[in-house]
N, C-alpha and C positions, 0 to 999 in steps of 0.2 A: 533473413531476419532470425535471430535466436529467440525461441519462445521464452516468454516470461517465466514459465515453469522451470526451464533449464537455467536461466539467468539467476533465479532466486533459489536454486537447489541448495538445500542444507540450511537455508535461512528460515527460522521458525517464527520470529517476531519482527514486525516492521512498525516502527513508530510512525503514527500519522499526526502530522504537525501543521498547525496554522501559524505562519510567521508574519508578524506585523512590521518588523524592522529587519531589513536584509542584513544589517550589520551583525545580527545575532546568529546568522546562519552558519558561518564557519566555526565559531566556538561551540555551537550546538553539535555540529557534525563531529567535531573533534572529541567532544564529551561522550557522544554515543559510541564512537569507535573505540575509545579507551575503555569504555564500560562493557564492551563485548558485542555491540550491535553494529552490523555491517551494512544496513540499508535504512533508508528513510523515505517516507512519502510526504512531500511538501504539497499541501492542498492549494489549489488555485482559488482561494477564497479571499485573498487580499492583494492589493496592488504590488506588494513587495515580493510576491511568490516567485515570479520569473527571475528577478535579480537574485533571490535567495538560492534558487536552483543553480543558476550560473556560477555563483560564488562557491557553492559546495563542489560542483563539478570541476572547477578549476583548482581550488585550494585543497580539497580533501578527496582526491580521486579514489582513495581506498574505499570510500563509502559509495554504495550504489544509491544514487539519488533518483527518485522517481517523482513524477508529477501526478498528483491526485485530483479528483473532481474534474477530469477532462470531459468537456461537454460539446465542443465544436471544432471544426476544421482549423480555424485561426489559432486556437490554443495548441493544437497539435504542432503546427509550424513553430510557434513561439517556444514550446518546451524542447523541441528537437534542437532548435538554434541555440538554446540556453545550455544544452548538454545533458538533458535528462536521459537516463539509461533505460527507463521504462515508464509506462503510463498506466494509470488506474482510473476507472470510471465507475460511478454508482449504478450505471445502467449501460445501454448501448442502443445504437441504431445503425442502419446500413451506411449512412454517410460517414459516421465516425469510424466504423470498422474499415471502410474503404480508405479513409485518410491515414489511419495508423499503419495500414498495410502498405500504402504508397510511400510513407515516410520511413518504413522499415523500423518502426518503434515497437519493441516488445510491449505487450499490452495485456492488462487484466481487466476484461469487461465485466460489468455487473449483471447478475441474474438472480431472480428470487422465485421463479417457477420452473418446474421441469421442462415446460415447453421452451422457455427462454434458454435454459441450459442446453437442450438438444439443438436448438438453432445455432448457438455458439459453438457447440462441438462440431457441427457440420462445417463450420468455418475454421476449424483447427484449434479452437481455444479449449484446452483441457483444464486449464486453471482459470477459475472464475471468481470474481468478488461476490460475496453474499452480504448485501447491505440493504437496509439496516438489520443486522443479524438479530439483535435483541427483540425486536418487535415483529420480525418476519418468520418467527418459528424457532430461532436459535438452535440449540443442541438437539432437541427432539426432531426438528425438521431435517437437519443434516443427517442424523442417524437414519431417518426414514427413507431418504432418497439414496443412501449409499448402496442399497441393494439393486434398485432398478437403473441407477446411473453409475455403474462401477468405474467408468473411464474418467469421471470428472472429479477434480480436486477443487477445493474451495479455499478462499481467503476471507473468512468472516470478519467483518468490521462493523462497529456501531453497536454499543451495548456490551462489548468485550471489555473485561476488567481484569485486574490482577487476581481477583477472587475466582472468576470462572474461566480464565485463560487456560489453566491446566486441563479442564474438562473439554474445552474445544480442541486443544492440541492432542488429546487422547483419541479423538475420532480418526478413523483410518482415512476418511476422505477430506480431511483438513490438512493442507500443505503448510500453511502459515496463517498467522493472525495479524490483523492491523489493530494497533492499540494507541488510542489518544491519551490514555492515562499516563503514559511514560513521560510526556512533555507537557505538563500543565501550562495553560496560557499565562497565568499569573507568574509562575516561576520563570518562564522564558522572558516575559516583559521586564521582570526585575533582574534578569541575568543571574538567577540563582542556579548556576550550573552544578553546584554541589548537591542541591536537592534533586536535580534532574539525573545526575550521575547515580545517586542512590537508587532511584526508581529504575534506571536503565540497567544497572547491574543485577537487580532482582529479576527484571524481565529476561535478561540474557541467560538466566539459569533455568528458565521454564523448559 
């Protein structure tokens, strides 16, 4: 299994997307790719998510499509079958970690305390999701743990915006950020890909 840190090497911004209609998945992925973003995290928050992941994996293979909000073993099987290239979770437990390891799915588990981070590091996860970043300490927290946890890199998500994204990305222990501002729900539902492209192009320059 290729670690998620290697898979996402060089990718600094990952749009975090809630898709209500799977028919919007392919044009969305094409828009993001044309705008300079090569990865997308489709959250498992809607019934359309699995079909959306499958459509992107099949029709736009140049985009690394990941499954976000992974919470249980059944979801792991579903996203692997759909063609997800990586998985992301807001947290972790042993059952979930065992399932992604068995499925050989590159994975970014969530941690918000040093103890959780050390436990994940013991299992080989040097890249960890930090969620909800904005209310869990944000930039001051990440700066504080960079000294005692030098081996760990983070993907902060939740409360990350176009305004504070540069400050997050300036931290030595931030590998990439997850951003929901890039694909606003209203814009996607209205198929306003021009507006999404504008936001995506700006994010790609961060």
